Residue, then its C-alpha position, 0 to 999 in steps of 0.5 A: m520532502t516539500p521545501r517546508l519540510e526540507l527547511l525544518r529537517e536541515s535546521l533541526q540537524k544543524l542545531l542538534r549537531r551544535g547542541a543548541h537545544a534552546h533554539v531547537q525548542r523554539l523551532l519546534r514550537r512553531a512546527r506542526p507535529a505531523d511535520v516533525a513526525v515526517v522529519m524524524r525519519s531522516l534524523d539520526e536515531r540518537h537525536h530522536a529522544r532529544v527532539f521528543d523531549l523538546l516538544p512544547d507539551d504532552e498534547i503536542r508529543a501525543e499528536m506527533l506520536s500518533e503520526l510517527d512511524g511504528h518502528l520509530r515510536v516504539p524505541l521512544l517509549v519502551e525506556r520511559p517511565l510508565p506514568e509518563v507514557a500513560r500520560l501521553i497515551g491519555e492525550m490520544s483518541s481511542d483509535d490512536q491509542a489502540d494503534l500505538l498500543a498494538d506496536l508495543p511489547n505485550e507486558l508494557r501494553q497491558q500495563l498501559i491499558d491498566a493505567l487508563m480510565p476504565d471506560e477508555a481501557e474498555e474501548v481500547e481493548d475492544l479495538l485491539g480485539y479486531d484484526e488490525e487490517t479490518a474496518g474494526g481495527i482502523m475505526s474510531p468509536d467516537f461518532f455522533a449518533l442521534p435517535e430518528t425522532t430528534t428534530a433538526t434544532e435538537a440535533i444542532k443543539a446536541l452538536q453544540a453541547a457535545d465535547e469536541d474531543d468525543i466527536e471524530m467527524a461532525f460532518y455526518i450525523y448518524v441516525v439510529n432507531e430505538p434498539g440502536h440499529l443504524v437506519g440513516v445518515v444526515s449531512l451537516r448541510a441538510l441539517v442546517i438548510n431544512r426546517a427546524d422542526k423536521p425530524l431526522s427520520e425525514l431528513m436522513v438518507s436511509d440507504v446508508i453505505s456501511v461496512k461490517v467490523d470484519t470488512d478488509q480495510e482495502d475494501v473500506a477505502k475503495l467504498a470511501a473513494r467510490y462514493n466520495l465519503l468523508a467517513v464510513p460507518v462500521v456496524d456489527a453483525g446486528n447492524h448496531l453502529v460501533g464506529i466510523v472510519t474517517i477520511d484520514d484513516v482511508i488515506d493512510v490505508i490507500r498509502e499502506e496498501a499501495t506501498e505493500d503491493i509495490l514492495k511485494m512486487a519487489g519481493a520485500d515487505e514493510t519491514a524493509f523500512e523498519g531499522y537497518s537489520v541486514i539479517k531480517n532483510v535477507r530472510t525476507r528477500g531471500p526466498w523471492l530471489f531463490a525462485t528467480w535464481m532457480g529460473g536463471l539456472l533452468g535458463s542456463v541449462l536450456i542454453g546448454v541444450f542448444q549449444p550446437q546452435l551457438e557453436s555453429q552461429v556465434a552471433l546468436a550469443a550477442f542477441i540473447p540479452i536483448v531478446l530476454g531483456m525486452g521480453g522481461n520488461v514487457g512482462t513486468q510492465t504488463a503485470t504491474i498494470m494488471v496488479r494495480g488495476l485489480a487493486t483499484g478495481k479498474v480490472s476485474q475477473d469479468l473484464g479479465l479476458r478483454y484486458l488479456m487480449r488488449e495487453t497481448g495485442v500491445g505486446l504483439m505490436l511492440g514486438i513487430g516494431y522492435g523486431t523489425m529494428l533488430a532485424i535491420y541491425a542484424v543485417l547491417a552488423y553481420a553482413d559478412t556472416g553468410q547467413t545474414l537473412s536467416l540471422a535477421l529473421t531469427v532475431g526479429l521473430s524471436i523479439l516478436a514472439s518473446m514480447t508477445v508471450a511476455a505480455t500474455v504471461g504478464s497479464s494472465t498470471p495476476l488474473l490467475f492469482e486473483r482467481l485462486n485468492i492469492d495476492p496478485a502483487v506477488a505475480t510480478g516477482p518470480v513467476v512472471t520473471t522466471t516464466v518469461d526468461v525460460l520461454g524467451i530462451l525456448v522461443y529464441f533457440s527454437v526459431a534459431s533451429w528453424f532458420l539456422g539449423g545446427a541442432 
């Protein structure tokens, strides 16, 4: 938290513990709704309803709700009278209404939709009909569009006359032809610096960057980032403009997708932050850990197969953790780099082989360095074993081979998953970890068998 948020959190906690509700109310009048939404995450659940009730008015409550995490706002609303909840939802924009209603139980959702004005209800139902992770699911239907024959002066007057609540983003004026097809876009800057009588058809950029309603939200975010857009227009199958995805929603998508990828790499999902259900978290993370457990079991079986080497040269056991640990870390590092590169578009299938060779080279160079250091340590620590040189060569070459193989596995697995249309974020979990451990054991004892014998 920033110092500002930390101060707000501490102040709220102290005042709520004392029951100083009048002071809480005065504090909340000065706080931004978005800040209150963030602080709510760290407040005790029994205080959530009290803070919500002490917010100044319904408009502020609605704004705070639109910023609040889904698993926190649902308990705030489900026990409240239907007219009160309907009144709060009526204060929100259509896209925020749809996002909130999607989180609520089906029966309550339908009751609230029925309580909206007919035109609002129709808009919200249309938005709820789209997949929530597509452009249609995150777009706002409140855009500003004008016919291509409109002059600059007429466009400015139309902007000034428009209700500000009906315009989500006024930096762009979208231009449509008579059938309503999107044909161009005019920036606010172009509108004010050109001649007043110039029609929008002469001011507009006709090569419009737009997306379909079923475009994945991550692809929408990538487009906005690539072309530095404040909003991305959304069109239907007939190229009719139906909404826009604004920069605030793009930022939310980028944050959500990054969080989702990180959690997947750890074998979890977004429910890890939703409440404190032990059973739910066990069900989510259990299968991922089971795959790792199976890999560990296979590793223990392999170590049993090579028991003669361990019995003849006990010193080998001392180096197992470092050989497996270094390989595992390199594999995880490499896979993380590749997964994030694929997610951001910095790594593609066309460049996959180049990155695979680069990461393998990195693993090789690191293996040479750490293998040499480990070999020197083996010489110094086990000088009286009688097979010092063989032991040093074994551990040194094992580290070298293990780290090189780990880098290759860590870079190739996400590329393979991407090719198979499987989310590469899962690649850094059981696949890379288990594969690197098993291969590390095989490499280690194969090299030991070569130099030390005992098989």
